[in-house]
C-alpha positions as CSV (number, residue, x, y, z in Angstrom):
1,X,10.2,-11.3,24.0
2,X,11.5,-12.6,20.7
3,X,12.2,-16.0,19.3
4,X,14.2,-17.1,16.3
5,X,14.1,-20.7,15.0
6,X,17.0,-20.6,12.5
7,X,19.6,-18.0,11.5
8,X,21.9,-18.1,8.6
9,X,25.0,-15.9,8.9
10,X,26.1,-16.3,5.2
11,X,24.3,-17.1,2.0
12,X,24.7,-16.6,-1.7
13,X,22.8,-13.5,-2.9
14,X,19.6,-14.1,-4.8
15,X,18.9,-12.0,-7.9
16,X,15.7,-10.1,-7.3
17,X,13.4,-9.2,-10.1
18,X,13.4,-5.5,-11.0
19,X,10.1,-3.6,-10.7
20,X,9.9,-0.8,-13.3
21,X,8.2,2.4,-12.4
22,X,4.6,2.8,-13.7
23,X,3.7,5.4,-16.3
24,X,3.1,8.9,-15.2
25,X,-0.5,10.0,-14.9
26,X,-2.2,11.8,-17.8
27,X,-4.7,13.5,-15.6
28,X,-4.3,17.2,-14.7
29,X,-6.6,17.7,-11.8
30,X,-5.7,17.7,-8.1
31,X,-8.8,16.8,-6.0
32,X,-9.2,17.2,-2.2
33,X,-12.3,15.6,-0.7
34,X,-13.3,16.7,2.8
35,X,-17.0,15.9,2.9
36,X,-19.0,12.8,1.9
37,X,-21.0,14.7,-0.7
38,X,-17.8,15.6,-2.7
39,X,-16.7,13.3,-5.5
40,X,-13.5,12.6,-7.6
41,X,-15.3,13.8,-10.8
42,X,-14.0,12.4,-14.1
43,X,-11.3,9.8,-13.2
44,X,-9.7,10.1,-16.6
45,X,-8.6,13.7,-15.7
46,X,-7.7,12.9,-12.0
47,X,-4.0,13.3,-11.1
48,X,-3.6,13.6,-7.3
49,X,-6.2,12.7,-4.7
50,X,-6.3,13.8,-1.0
51,X,-8.9,12.5,1.5
52,X,-9.4,14.2,4.9
53,X,-12.0,15.4,7.3
54,X,-15.3,13.7,6.9
55,X,-14.6,12.4,3.4
56,X,-15.5,8.8,4.4
57,X,-15.0,6.0,1.9
58,X,-14.2,7.1,-1.7
59,X,-14.4,4.6,-4.6
60,X,-11.7,5.1,-7.2
61,X,-11.8,3.1,-10.5
62,X,-8.6,1.4,-11.8
63,X,-6.2,3.7,-13.6
64,X,-3.0,5.6,-13.6
65,X,-2.8,8.4,-11.0
66,X,-0.3,10.6,-9.2
67,X,-0.1,11.0,-5.4
68,X,-2.8,9.5,-3.1
69,X,-3.0,10.8,0.4
70,X,-5.6,9.9,3.1
71,X,-6.0,10.8,6.8
72,X,-8.7,11.1,9.5
73,X,-10.4,7.8,9.2
74,X,-11.0,8.1,5.4
75,X,-10.6,5.3,2.9
76,X,-9.7,4.7,-0.7
77,X,-12.0,1.9,-2.0
78,X,-10.2,0.1,-4.8
79,X,-11.2,-2.7,-7.2
80,X,-14.2,-3.7,-9.2
81,X,-17.1,-5.3,-7.2
82,X,-17.7,-8.9,-8.1
83,X,-14.6,-9.3,-10.3
84,X,-12.0,-12.0,-9.8
85,X,-9.6,-10.2,-12.2
86,X,-7.2,-7.9,-10.4
87,X,-7.8,-4.2,-10.8
88,X,-4.6,-2.3,-11.6
89,X,-3.7,1.0,-10.0
90,X,-0.5,2.9,-11.0
91,X,0.4,5.6,-8.5
92,X,3.3,7.9,-8.0
93,X,3.1,7.7,-4.2
94,X,0.7,6.6,-1.4
95,X,0.5,8.0,2.1
96,X,-2.0,7.0,4.8
97,X,-2.3,8.3,8.3
98,X,-4.7,8.8,11.2
99,X,-6.6,5.6,10.7
100,X,-7.0,5.9,7.0
101,X,-7.4,2.8,4.9
102,X,-7.1,1.1,1.5
103,X,-10.2,-1.2,1.2
104,X,-10.7,-3.7,-1.5
105,X,-13.8,-4.6,-3.6
106,X,-11.9,-7.3,-5.6
107,X,-8.3,-8.4,-6.1
108,X,-6.0,-5.4,-6.6
109,X,-2.5,-4.6,-7.8
110,X,-1.1,-1.3,-6.7
111,X,2.1,-0.3,-8.6
112,X,3.9,2.6,-7.0
113,X,6.8,4.7,-8.6
114,X,7.8,6.4,-5.3
115,X,7.3,5.9,-1.6
116,X,4.5,4.4,0.5
117,X,4.0,5.6,4.0
118,X,1.5,3.9,6.4
119,X,1.3,5.5,9.8
120,X,-1.0,6.3,12.8
121,X,-3.2,3.2,12.8
122,X,-3.7,3.2,9.1
123,X,-4.3,0.0,7.1
124,X,-3.8,-1.4,3.6
125,X,-5.6,-4.5,2.6
126,X,-7.7,-7.1,4.4
127,X,-6.6,-9.1,7.5
128,X,-8.7,-12.1,6.3
129,X,-7.0,-12.4,2.9
130,X,-3.6,-10.9,2.3
131,X,-3.6,-12.5,-1.2
132,X,-6.2,-10.0,-2.5
133,X,-3.6,-7.2,-2.7
134,X,-0.3,-7.1,-4.5
135,X,1.8,-4.0,-3.7
136,X,4.7,-3.5,-6.2
137,X,7.1,-0.6,-5.8
138,X,9.9,0.8,-7.9
139,X,10.4,3.5,-5.2
140,X,12.8,4.1,-2.4
141,X,10.9,3.3,0.8
142,X,8.0,1.5,2.4
143,X,7.5,2.8,5.9
144,X,4.9,1.1,8.2
145,X,4.7,2.7,11.6
146,X,2.5,3.8,14.5
147,X,0.4,0.6,15.0
148,X,-0.4,0.4,11.3
149,X,-1.2,-2.8,9.3
150,X,-0.3,-3.9,5.7
151,X,-2.0,-7.1,4.5
152,X,-0.5,-7.9,1.1
153,X,1.9,-9.7,-1.1
154,X,4.6,-7.0,-1.2
155,X,7.1,-7.0,-4.1
156,X,9.6,-4.2,-3.6
157,X,13.0,-5.6,-4.6
158,X,14.7,-2.2,-4.9
159,X,13.1,-0.8,-1.8
160,X,14.0,-0.4,1.9
161,X,11.2,-1.6,4.1
162,X,10.8,-0.3,7.7
163,X,8.2,-1.7,10.1
164,X,8.2,-0.1,13.5
165,X,6.1,0.7,16.6
166,X,3.6,-2.1,17.0
167,X,3.0,-2.2,13.2
168,X,2.6,-5.3,11.2
169,X,3.1,-6.6,7.6
170,X,1.3,-9.8,6.9
171,X,1.4,-11.8,3.7
172,X,4.6,-12.1,1.7
173,X,7.6,-9.8,1.2
174,X,10.4,-9.4,-1.3
175,X,12.6,-6.4,-0.6
176,X,16.1,-5.0,-0.7
177,X,16.5,-4.4,3.0
178,X,14.2,-4.9,6.0
179,X,14.4,-3.0,9.3
180,X,12.1,-4.0,12.3
181,X,12.0,-2.0,15.5
182,X,9.8,-1.6,18.5
183,X,7.2,-4.3,18.6
184,X,7.0,-4.6,14.8
185,X,5.8,-7.9,13.3
186,X,6.5,-9.5,10.0
187,X,4.1,-12.4,9.4
188,X,4.7,-14.5,6.3
189,X,1.8,-16.6,5.1
190,X,3.1,-19.9,3.9
191,X,0.7,-20.0,0.9
192,X,2.0,-16.8,-0.7
């Protein structure tokens, strides 16, 4: 069951702002965390971070990093507790699957050079406040699938966005193209 209030068949194109890719990471270490006793070590030397197994929730300070990958009910915890100033994270790519999450301690801006994939009941942001996260991408694709959720202001003007299979994006969206399939839901909050 679908409903549509208004449809415009023609419109003048709107110039969308360009999102430049973030700087490449200076870190040289690739870290894989599988147990709650393991840590990221010195964040200044961290490049790529992978969470899996029983890693649990892993706090990552603001900074410029490479690829972040999480699976198996793990979570990247981003932000600075108690701060009202957005914490800035520059990433090359972000992939979440198998119930993995991005949780927030404060307002956060995630700036991604490449792709973002959210699948298999994964979640980015907070359902209660999609304004706490701004996701900006210079990359090629944002793919939300498999009953996943993204709660954010999403600014991806050069990017194709796909939402499929009972997944949801709630907040605000600026993108190049949008594809919805299955029981996908795009919920635009009017205050964004």
